A tleap script that builds the chain and sets N, CA, C and O, in Angstrom:
source leaprc.protein.ff14SB
mol = sequence {
  NMET LYS SER THR LEU ALA PRO ASN TRP ARG
  TYR VAL LEU ALA ARG ALA ARG LEU SER PRO
  GLN LEU GLU GLU ASN ARG PHE LYS SER GLU
  LEU MET ARG ALA LEU THR TRP GLN ILE GLY
  VAL GLU GLY ILE GLN ALA THR GLN ALA SER
  LEU ILE SER TYR ASP ALA LYS THR GLY ALA
  PHE VAL LEU ARG CYS LEU ARG GLY SER GLU
  ARG ARG LEU THR ALA SER LEU ALA LEU ILE
  ALA ARG LEU GLY ASP LEU PRO ALA HIE LEU
  GLU SER GLU ARG ILE SER GLY THR VAL ALA
  GLY LEU LYS ARG LYS THR SER LYS SER PRO
  CALA
}
set mol.1.N position { 0.739 -1.135 -0.004 }
set mol.1.CA position { 0.254 0.068 -0.183 }
set mol.1.C position { 0.557 1.087 0.186 }
set mol.1.O position { 0.941 1.206 1.350 }
set mol.2.N position { 0.472 2.560 -0.970 }
set mol.2.CA position { 1.169 3.523 -0.982 }
set mol.2.C position { 1.061 4.241 0.341 }
set mol.2.O position { 0.037 4.248 1.024 }
set mol.3.N position { 2.087 4.788 0.625 }
set mol.3.CA position { 2.199 5.579 1.993 }
set mol.3.C position { 1.172 7.082 1.533 }
set mol.3.O position { 1.332 7.644 0.450 }
set mol.4.N position { 0.299 7.478 2.417 }
set mol.4.CA position { -0.169 8.577 2.442 }
set mol.4.C position { 0.539 9.765 2.641 }
set mol.4.O position { 0.105 10.859 2.279 }
set mol.5.N position { 1.961 9.542 3.386 }
set mol.5.CA position { 2.832 10.746 3.748 }
set mol.5.C position { 3.230 11.499 2.566 }
set mol.5.O position { 3.098 12.716 2.438 }
set mol.6.N position { 3.641 10.833 1.856 }
set mol.6.CA position { 4.637 10.782 0.251 }
set mol.6.C position { 3.784 11.977 -0.367 }
set mol.6.O position { 2.575 11.752 -0.412 }
set mol.7.N position { 4.215 13.217 -0.853 }
set mol.7.CA position { 3.696 13.941 -1.635 }
set mol.7.C position { 3.358 13.458 -2.913 }
set mol.7.O position { 4.285 12.849 -3.447 }
set mol.8.N position { 2.052 13.560 -3.740 }
set mol.8.CA position { 1.687 12.833 -5.408 }
set mol.8.C position { 2.399 13.796 -6.028 }
set mol.8.O position { 2.626 14.585 -5.111 }
set mol.9.N position { 2.771 14.123 -6.761 }
set mol.9.CA position { 3.752 15.106 -7.784 }
set mol.9.C position { 2.813 14.620 -9.049 }
set mol.9.O position { 2.256 13.571 -9.374 }
set mol.10.N position { 2.963 16.215 -9.691 }
set mol.10.CA position { 2.682 16.235 -11.226 }
set mol.10.C position { 3.457 17.263 -11.706 }
set mol.10.O position { 3.920 18.210 -11.071 }
set mol.11.N position { 3.584 16.959 -13.096 }
set mol.11.CA position { 4.820 17.154 -14.392 }
set mol.11.C position { 4.227 18.218 -15.071 }
set mol.11.O position { 3.216 17.847 -15.667 }
set mol.12.N position { 4.489 19.446 -15.209 }
set mol.12.CA position { 3.626 20.357 -16.091 }
set mol.12.C position { 5.039 20.603 -17.444 }
set mol.12.O position { 5.995 21.373 -17.348 }
set mol.13.N position { 4.764 19.811 -18.428 }
set mol.13.CA position { 5.739 20.486 -19.903 }
set mol.13.C position { 5.242 21.344 -20.481 }
set mol.13.O position { 4.245 21.188 -21.186 }
set mol.14.N position { 5.935 22.619 -20.273 }
set mol.14.CA position { 5.509 24.075 -20.880 }
set mol.14.C position { 6.703 24.246 -21.597 }
set mol.14.O position { 7.786 23.660 -21.587 }
set mol.15.N position { 6.086 25.510 -22.429 }
set mol.15.CA position { 7.160 26.119 -23.593 }
set mol.15.C position { 7.026 27.655 -23.561 }
set mol.15.O position { 6.053 28.321 -23.914 }
set mol.16.N position { 8.385 28.143 -22.986 }
set mol.16.CA position { 8.040 29.404 -22.966 }
set mol.16.C position { 8.551 30.543 -24.394 }
set mol.16.O position { 9.584 30.164 -24.946 }
set mol.17.N position { 8.186 31.283 -24.728 }
set mol.17.CA position { 8.372 32.028 -26.215 }
set mol.17.C position { 9.179 33.339 -25.496 }
set mol.17.O position { 8.527 34.178 -24.875 }
set mol.18.N position { 10.426 33.426 -25.610 }
set mol.18.CA position { 11.245 34.377 -25.000 }
set mol.18.C position { 12.126 35.094 -26.369 }
set mol.18.O position { 12.392 34.225 -27.199 }
set mol.19.N position { 12.562 36.318 -26.713 }
set mol.19.CA position { 13.396 36.706 -27.563 }
set mol.19.C position { 14.299 37.653 -26.800 }
set mol.19.O position { 13.726 38.562 -26.199 }
set mol.20.N position { 15.601 37.587 -26.727 }
set mol.20.CA position { 16.438 36.288 -26.573 }
set mol.20.C position { 16.102 35.337 -25.272 }
set mol.20.O position { 15.683 35.888 -24.254 }
set mol.21.N position { 16.257 34.120 -25.299 }
set mol.21.CA position { 15.633 33.069 -23.945 }
set mol.21.C position { 16.868 33.395 -23.114 }
set mol.21.O position { 17.951 33.844 -23.490 }
set mol.22.N position { 16.382 33.010 -21.700 }
set mol.22.CA position { 17.273 33.488 -20.882 }
set mol.22.C position { 18.108 32.206 -20.309 }
set mol.22.O position { 17.699 31.096 -20.648 }
set mol.23.N position { 19.396 32.304 -19.354 }
set mol.23.CA position { 20.286 31.406 -18.954 }
set mol.23.C position { 19.065 30.727 -18.212 }
set mol.23.O position { 18.000 31.319 -18.034 }
set mol.24.N position { 19.305 29.476 -17.811 }
set mol.24.CA position { 18.772 28.820 -16.754 }
set mol.24.C position { 18.633 29.662 -15.197 }
set mol.24.O position { 17.610 29.620 -14.514 }
set mol.25.N position { 19.667 30.284 -14.884 }
set mol.25.CA position { 19.368 30.683 -13.316 }
set mol.25.C position { 18.326 31.822 -13.366 }
set mol.25.O position { 17.361 31.967 -12.616 }
set mol.26.N position { 18.702 32.583 -14.374 }
set mol.26.CA position { 18.098 34.181 -14.216 }
set mol.26.C position { 16.337 33.189 -14.835 }
set mol.26.O position { 15.392 33.388 -14.072 }
set mol.27.N position { 16.068 32.363 -15.940 }
set mol.27.CA position { 14.416 32.244 -16.141 }
set mol.27.C position { 14.533 31.164 -14.778 }
set mol.27.O position { 13.468 31.584 -14.324 }
set mol.28.N position { 14.827 30.427 -14.056 }
set mol.28.CA position { 14.012 30.090 -12.773 }
set mol.28.C position { 14.024 31.341 -12.258 }
set mol.28.O position { 12.920 31.751 -12.617 }
set mol.29.N position { 14.672 32.456 -11.496 }
set mol.29.CA position { 14.442 33.177 -10.855 }
set mol.29.C position { 13.173 34.128 -11.690 }
set mol.29.O position { 12.375 34.822 -11.059 }
set mol.30.N position { 13.169 34.065 -12.492 }
set mol.30.CA position { 12.307 35.371 -13.149 }
set mol.30.C position { 10.972 34.426 -13.217 }
set mol.30.O position { 9.936 34.978 -12.846 }
set mol.31.N position { 10.895 33.338 -13.562 }
set mol.31.CA position { 9.737 32.520 -13.315 }
set mol.31.C position { 9.178 32.202 -12.226 }
set mol.31.O position { 7.981 31.920 -12.170 }
set mol.32.N position { 9.971 32.204 -11.200 }
set mol.32.CA position { 9.319 31.967 -9.652 }
set mol.32.C position { 8.569 33.326 -9.146 }
set mol.32.O position { 7.600 33.424 -8.392 }
set mol.33.N position { 9.320 34.334 -9.794 }
set mol.33.CA position { 8.984 35.698 -9.183 }
set mol.33.C position { 7.772 35.857 -10.028 }
set mol.33.O position { 6.819 36.254 -9.358 }
set mol.34.N position { 7.537 35.695 -11.134 }
set mol.34.CA position { 6.116 35.993 -11.907 }
set mol.34.C position { 5.074 35.127 -11.031 }
set mol.34.O position { 4.115 35.507 -10.360 }
set mol.35.N position { 5.502 34.051 -11.226 }
set mol.35.CA position { 4.532 32.779 -10.409 }
set mol.35.C position { 3.882 33.333 -9.239 }
set mol.35.O position { 2.678 33.426 -9.000 }
set mol.36.N position { 4.916 33.694 -8.530 }
set mol.36.CA position { 4.596 34.594 -7.004 }
set mol.36.C position { 3.694 35.231 -6.881 }
set mol.36.O position { 2.787 34.990 -6.085 }
set mol.37.N position { 3.762 36.496 -7.893 }
set mol.37.CA position { 3.380 37.816 -8.138 }
set mol.37.C position { 1.928 37.088 -8.684 }
set mol.37.O position { 0.899 37.578 -8.218 }
set mol.38.N position { 1.800 36.077 -9.535 }
set mol.38.CA position { 0.654 35.507 -10.191 }
set mol.38.C position { -0.544 35.331 -9.100 }
set mol.38.O position { -1.581 35.965 -8.904 }
set mol.39.N position { 0.062 34.169 -8.459 }
set mol.39.CA position { -0.623 33.161 -7.468 }
set mol.39.C position { -0.289 33.638 -5.584 }
set mol.39.O position { -0.827 33.034 -4.656 }
set mol.40.N position { 0.599 34.706 -5.414 }
set mol.40.CA position { 0.771 34.344 -4.276 }
set mol.40.C position { 1.954 34.027 -3.461 }
set mol.40.O position { 2.972 33.694 -4.068 }
set mol.41.N position { 1.969 34.068 -2.492 }
set mol.41.CA position { 3.120 33.374 -1.614 }
set mol.41.C position { 1.986 32.028 -1.287 }
set mol.41.O position { 2.106 30.940 -1.848 }
set mol.42.N position { 1.203 32.251 -0.568 }
set mol.42.CA position { 0.378 31.330 -0.509 }
set mol.42.C position { -0.031 30.123 -1.501 }
set mol.42.O position { 0.051 28.935 -1.185 }
set mol.43.N position { -0.579 30.708 -3.011 }
set mol.43.CA position { -0.297 30.085 -3.993 }
set mol.43.C position { 0.915 29.172 -4.199 }
set mol.43.O position { 0.894 28.017 -4.625 }
set mol.44.N position { 1.838 29.802 -3.870 }
set mol.44.CA position { 3.238 29.201 -4.304 }
set mol.44.C position { 3.327 27.766 -3.316 }
set mol.44.O position { 3.653 26.624 -3.642 }
set mol.45.N position { 2.934 28.273 -2.087 }
set mol.45.CA position { 3.237 27.084 -1.221 }
set mol.45.C position { 2.254 26.170 -1.309 }
set mol.45.O position { 2.625 24.997 -1.275 }
set mol.46.N position { 0.959 26.409 -1.426 }
set mol.46.CA position { 0.003 25.299 -1.752 }
set mol.46.C position { 0.064 24.332 -2.943 }
set mol.46.O position { -0.181 23.127 -2.892 }
set mol.47.N position { 0.410 25.007 -3.971 }
set mol.47.CA position { 0.960 24.193 -5.385 }
set mol.47.C position { 2.610 23.655 -4.826 }
set mol.47.O position { 2.890 22.507 -5.171 }
set mol.48.N position { 3.248 24.103 -4.337 }
set mol.48.CA position { 4.797 23.614 -4.275 }
set mol.48.C position { 5.278 23.081 -5.472 }
set mol.48.O position { 5.571 21.976 -5.926 }
set mol.49.N position { 5.245 24.902 -6.022 }
set mol.49.CA position { 5.397 24.695 -7.457 }
set mol.49.C position { 7.359 25.036 -7.699 }
set mol.49.O position { 7.870 26.133 -7.471 }
set mol.50.N position { 8.117 23.823 -8.180 }
set mol.50.CA position { 9.454 23.917 -8.341 }
set mol.50.C position { 9.862 23.803 -10.193 }
set mol.50.O position { 9.364 23.038 -11.019 }
set mol.51.N position { 10.801 24.736 -10.371 }
set mol.51.CA position { 11.334 24.196 -11.859 }
set mol.51.C position { 12.133 23.292 -11.651 }
set mol.51.O position { 13.051 23.504 -10.859 }
set mol.52.N position { 12.013 22.041 -12.294 }
set mol.52.CA position { 12.965 20.958 -12.879 }
set mol.52.C position { 13.777 20.864 -13.723 }
set mol.52.O position { 14.851 20.267 -13.648 }
set mol.53.N position { 13.239 21.582 -14.820 }
set mol.53.CA position { 14.477 21.093 -16.079 }
set mol.53.C position { 14.059 22.435 -16.893 }
set mol.53.O position { 12.863 22.729 -16.892 }
set mol.54.N position { 15.123 23.396 -17.698 }
set mol.54.CA position { 14.757 23.959 -18.468 }
set mol.54.C position { 15.584 24.239 -19.929 }
set mol.54.O position { 16.651 24.845 -19.838 }
set mol.55.N position { 15.247 23.933 -20.892 }
set mol.55.CA position { 15.877 24.110 -21.718 }
set mol.55.C position { 16.359 25.407 -22.564 }
set mol.55.O position { 15.293 25.799 -23.038 }
set mol.56.N position { 17.232 26.174 -22.959 }
set mol.56.CA position { 17.303 27.530 -23.258 }
set mol.56.C position { 17.272 27.561 -24.653 }
set mol.56.O position { 17.095 28.697 -25.095 }
set mol.57.N position { 17.414 26.473 -25.683 }
set mol.57.CA position { 17.383 25.977 -26.960 }
set mol.57.C position { 16.012 26.473 -27.521 }
set mol.57.O position { 15.626 27.350 -28.294 }
set mol.58.N position { 15.413 25.388 -26.680 }
set mol.58.CA position { 13.886 25.427 -27.353 }
set mol.58.C position { 12.841 26.396 -26.403 }
set mol.58.O position { 11.824 26.850 -26.928 }
set mol.59.N position { 13.118 26.643 -25.158 }
set mol.59.CA position { 12.290 27.292 -24.514 }
set mol.59.C position { 11.183 26.243 -23.507 }
set mol.59.O position { 10.200 26.698 -22.922 }
set mol.60.N position { 11.525 25.052 -23.480 }
set mol.60.CA position { 10.976 23.868 -22.668 }
set mol.60.C position { 11.182 23.943 -21.698 }
set mol.60.O position { 12.156 24.684 -21.573 }
set mol.61.N position { 10.720 23.479 -20.470 }
set mol.61.CA position { 10.651 23.734 -19.110 }
set mol.61.C position { 9.635 22.690 -18.603 }
set mol.61.O position { 8.639 22.354 -19.242 }
set mol.62.N position { 10.059 22.103 -17.124 }
set mol.62.CA position { 9.108 21.213 -16.413 }
set mol.62.C position { 9.122 21.655 -15.369 }
set mol.62.O position { 10.253 21.840 -14.920 }
set mol.63.N position { 8.004 22.023 -14.515 }
set mol.63.CA position { 7.464 22.318 -13.399 }
set mol.63.C position { 6.987 21.232 -12.071 }
set mol.63.O position { 6.246 20.254 -12.167 }
set mol.64.N position { 7.317 21.486 -11.475 }
set mol.64.CA position { 6.706 19.906 -10.409 }
set mol.64.C position { 5.744 20.397 -9.601 }
set mol.64.O position { 6.101 21.355 -8.914 }
set mol.65.N position { 4.372 19.942 -9.447 }
set mol.65.CA position { 3.807 20.538 -8.539 }
set mol.65.C position { 2.795 19.276 -7.680 }
set mol.65.O position { 2.714 18.112 -8.070 }
set mol.66.N position { 2.078 19.840 -6.442 }
set mol.66.CA position { 1.114 18.883 -5.915 }
set mol.66.C position { 0.109 18.482 -7.141 }
set mol.66.O position { -0.209 19.163 -8.115 }
set mol.67.N position { -0.271 17.217 -6.797 }
set mol.67.CA position { -1.532 16.879 -7.383 }
set mol.67.C position { -2.610 17.445 -6.821 }
set mol.67.O position { -2.758 17.608 -5.610 }
set mol.68.N position { -3.365 17.748 -7.657 }
set mol.68.CA position { -4.805 18.625 -7.487 }
set mol.68.C position { -4.487 20.134 -7.813 }
set mol.68.O position { -5.376 20.981 -7.719 }
set mol.69.N position { -3.218 20.453 -8.195 }
set mol.69.CA position { -2.948 21.876 -8.400 }
set mol.69.C position { -2.772 22.501 -9.633 }
set mol.69.O position { -2.758 23.716 -9.832 }
set mol.70.N position { -2.583 21.240 -10.788 }
set mol.70.CA position { -1.981 21.625 -11.860 }
set mol.70.C position { -2.953 22.831 -12.714 }
set mol.70.O position { -2.457 23.691 -13.440 }
set mol.71.N position { -4.240 22.696 -12.481 }
set mol.71.CA position { -5.179 23.492 -13.675 }
set mol.71.C position { -4.606 24.745 -13.075 }
set mol.71.O position { -4.126 25.563 -13.860 }
set mol.72.N position { -4.589 25.081 -11.406 }
set mol.72.CA position { -4.116 26.648 -11.111 }
set mol.72.C position { -2.834 26.992 -11.505 }
set mol.72.O position { -2.531 28.171 -11.693 }
set mol.73.N position { -2.055 26.084 -11.649 }
set mol.73.CA position { -0.369 26.591 -11.933 }
set mol.73.C position { -0.413 26.719 -13.567 }
set mol.73.O position { 0.215 27.621 -14.120 }
set mol.74.N position { -1.115 25.856 -14.241 }
set mol.74.CA position { -0.956 26.140 -15.766 }
set mol.74.C position { -2.306 27.520 -16.142 }
set mol.74.O position { -2.268 28.219 -17.155 }
set mol.75.N position { -2.938 27.580 -15.506 }
set mol.75.CA position { -4.213 28.932 -15.785 }
set mol.75.C position { -2.793 30.003 -15.094 }
set mol.75.O position { -2.877 31.111 -15.624 }
set mol.76.N position { -2.058 29.961 -14.487 }
set mol.76.CA position { -0.972 31.110 -14.094 }
set mol.76.C position { -0.333 31.302 -14.825 }
set mol.76.O position { -0.130 32.493 -15.065 }
set mol.77.N position { 0.558 30.020 -15.833 }
set mol.77.CA position { 1.193 30.504 -16.549 }
set mol.77.C position { 0.806 31.027 -17.620 }
set mol.77.O position { 1.509 31.899 -18.131 }
set mol.78.N position { -0.581 30.567 -18.316 }
set mol.78.CA position { -1.136 31.126 -19.027 }
set mol.78.C position { -1.092 32.865 -19.024 }
set mol.78.O position { -0.823 33.490 -20.050 }
set mol.79.N position { -1.342 33.410 -17.954 }
set mol.79.CA position { -1.423 34.790 -17.753 }
set mol.79.C position { -0.218 35.321 -17.497 }
set mol.79.O position { -0.282 36.495 -17.132 }
set mol.80.N position { 0.681 34.937 -17.551 }
set mol.80.CA position { 2.530 35.749 -17.385 }
set mol.80.C position { 2.640 36.183 -18.680 }
set mol.80.O position { 2.534 35.542 -19.725 }
set mol.81.N position { 2.908 37.567 -18.456 }
set mol.81.CA position { 2.991 38.435 -20.153 }
set mol.81.C position { 4.491 38.794 -20.041 }
set mol.81.O position { 5.006 38.836 -21.158 }
set mol.82.N position { 5.299 39.050 -19.089 }
set mol.82.CA position { 6.500 39.153 -18.895 }
set mol.82.C position { 7.276 38.413 -17.849 }
set mol.82.O position { 6.753 38.103 -16.779 }
set mol.83.N position { 8.698 38.086 -18.192 }
set mol.83.CA position { 9.593 37.383 -17.735 }
set mol.83.C position { 10.408 38.658 -17.201 }
set mol.83.O position { 10.596 39.458 -18.117 }
set mol.84.N position { 10.886 39.023 -16.103 }
set mol.84.CA position { 11.654 39.981 -15.930 }
set mol.84.C position { 11.458 41.295 -16.809 }
set mol.84.O position { 10.522 41.985 -16.404 }
set mol.85.N position { 12.146 41.809 -17.951 }
set mol.85.CA position { 12.233 42.982 -18.969 }
set mol.85.C position { 11.804 42.583 -20.063 }
set mol.85.O position { 11.649 43.325 -21.033 }
set mol.86.N position { 11.518 41.166 -20.046 }
set mol.86.CA position { 11.146 40.790 -21.947 }
set mol.86.C position { 9.804 40.254 -21.726 }
set mol.86.O position { 9.404 39.699 -20.702 }
set mol.87.N position { 9.050 40.518 -22.972 }
set mol.87.CA position { 7.646 40.049 -23.036 }
set mol.87.C position { 7.778 38.494 -23.478 }
set mol.87.O position { 8.561 38.031 -24.307 }
set mol.88.N position { 6.873 37.857 -22.760 }
set mol.88.CA position { 7.242 36.424 -22.521 }
set mol.88.C position { 5.149 35.777 -23.012 }
set mol.88.O position { 4.034 36.276 -22.858 }
set mol.89.N position { 5.758 34.344 -23.668 }
set mol.89.CA position { 4.408 34.107 -23.715 }
set mol.89.C position { 4.691 32.406 -23.378 }
set mol.89.O position { 5.555 31.767 -23.978 }
set mol.90.N position { 3.907 31.887 -22.439 }
set mol.90.CA position { 4.430 30.576 -21.774 }
set mol.90.C position { 2.735 29.621 -21.869 }
set mol.90.O position { 1.585 29.810 -21.472 }
set mol.91.N position { 3.190 28.983 -22.336 }
set mol.91.CA position { 2.064 27.761 -22.590 }
set mol.91.C position { 2.693 26.074 -22.447 }
set mol.91.O position { 3.613 25.419 -22.937 }
set mol.92.N position { 1.529 25.854 -21.419 }
set mol.92.CA position { 1.893 24.245 -20.858 }
set mol.92.C position { 1.477 23.471 -22.100 }
set mol.92.O position { 0.750 24.055 -22.903 }
set mol.93.N position { 1.823 22.340 -22.322 }
set mol.93.CA position { 1.717 21.396 -23.292 }
set mol.93.C position { 1.367 20.241 -22.441 }
set mol.93.O position { 0.157 20.049 -22.559 }
set mol.94.N position { 1.858 19.463 -21.704 }
set mol.94.CA position { 1.337 18.156 -21.066 }
set mol.94.C position { 1.351 18.532 -19.593 }
set mol.94.O position { 1.808 19.529 -19.033 }
set mol.95.N position { 0.600 17.242 -19.024 }
set mol.95.CA position { 0.749 17.086 -17.567 }
set mol.95.C position { 0.509 15.226 -17.400 }
set mol.95.O position { -0.291 14.387 -17.814 }
set mol.96.N position { 1.765 15.268 -16.520 }
set mol.96.CA position { 1.554 13.452 -16.412 }
set mol.96.C position { 2.008 13.238 -14.748 }
set mol.96.O position { 2.142 14.266 -14.085 }
set mol.97.N position { 2.227 11.990 -14.127 }
set mol.97.CA position { 2.572 12.285 -12.713 }
set mol.97.C position { 4.018 11.862 -12.963 }
set mol.97.O position { 4.408 11.628 -11.820 }
set mol.98.N position { 5.069 11.620 -13.808 }
set mol.98.CA position { 6.027 11.090 -14.086 }
set mol.98.C position { 6.770 12.239 -15.352 }
set mol.98.O position { 6.125 12.720 -16.284 }
set mol.99.N position { 7.989 12.450 -15.130 }
set mol.99.CA position { 8.760 12.709 -16.459 }
set mol.99.C position { 9.097 12.168 -16.975 }
set mol.99.O position { 9.927 12.635 -17.754 }
set mol.100.N position { 8.857 10.971 -17.039 }
set mol.100.CA position { 9.329 9.901 -17.860 }
set mol.100.C position { 7.652 10.151 -18.911 }
set mol.100.O position { 7.655 10.378 -20.121 }
set mol.101.N position { 6.715 10.059 -18.270 }
set mol.101.CA position { 5.332 10.123 -18.898 }
set mol.101.C position { 5.227 11.239 -19.976 }
set mol.101.O position { 4.572 11.244 -21.018 }
set mol.102.N position { 6.156 12.307 -19.376 }
set mol.102.CA position { 6.338 13.600 -20.037 }
set mol.102.C position { 6.758 13.268 -21.366 }
set mol.102.O position { 6.248 13.746 -22.380 }
set mol.103.N position { 7.621 12.510 -21.345 }
set mol.103.CA position { 8.248 12.263 -22.543 }
set mol.103.C position { 7.751 11.049 -23.323 }
set mol.103.O position { 7.708 11.085 -24.553 }
set mol.104.N position { 7.471 10.252 -22.808 }
set mol.104.CA position { 6.675 9.199 -23.609 }
set mol.104.C position { 5.156 9.790 -24.775 }
set mol.104.O position { 4.693 9.383 -25.841 }
set mol.105.N position { 4.805 10.987 -23.760 }
set mol.105.CA position { 3.585 11.587 -24.513 }
set mol.105.C position { 4.129 12.657 -25.249 }
set mol.105.O position { 3.276 13.027 -26.055 }
set mol.106.N position { 5.262 13.390 -25.349 }
set mol.106.CA position { 5.821 13.945 -26.349 }
set mol.106.C position { 6.209 13.124 -27.333 }
set mol.106.O position { 5.651 13.191 -28.429 }
set mol.107.N position { 7.136 12.303 -27.110 }
set mol.107.CA position { 7.459 11.718 -28.576 }
set mol.107.C position { 6.315 10.800 -29.294 }
set mol.107.O position { 6.439 10.349 -30.433 }
set mol.108.N position { 5.253 10.606 -28.505 }
set mol.108.CA position { 3.964 9.983 -29.496 }
set mol.108.C position { 3.747 11.075 -30.966 }
set mol.108.O position { 3.852 12.299 -30.890 }
set mol.109.N position { 3.490 10.455 -32.018 }
set mol.109.CA position { 2.916 11.526 -32.936 }
set mol.109.C position { 1.417 11.929 -32.791 }
set mol.109.O position { 0.764 11.128 -32.124 }
set mol.110.N position { 0.849 12.826 -33.197 }
set mol.110.CA position { -0.573 13.095 -32.748 }
set mol.110.C position { -1.309 11.792 -33.957 }
set mol.110.O position { -0.815 11.530 -35.054 }
set mol.111.N position { -2.277 11.294 -33.505 }
set mol.111.CA position { -3.144 10.760 -34.553 }
set mol.111.C position { -4.283 11.322 -35.590 }
set mol.111.O position { -4.837 10.553 -36.375 }
savepdb mol mol.pdb
quit
């Protein structure tokens, strides 16, 4: 039986359209600042959102959050218009229970 004390994570694959792309540390700090502004400190604590990976070449990134908070997080991403001083368009693409599941879903071609 699975322990109820362990958090049940969800992973959100999203893409950032920025010109120019930011380096990873700056992207992480600007993204978390924008999310905190969008949903507040309580919202960040409730979702426990954190950046898992970021690819500066493609703008793809993976966020981890608690199960049940995915919709709040993806809605907040869609509302972000700037990261720092750069105009930004953030779009969530997939949600999965594992990072491997995100990769599997992404590699499948649409039917």
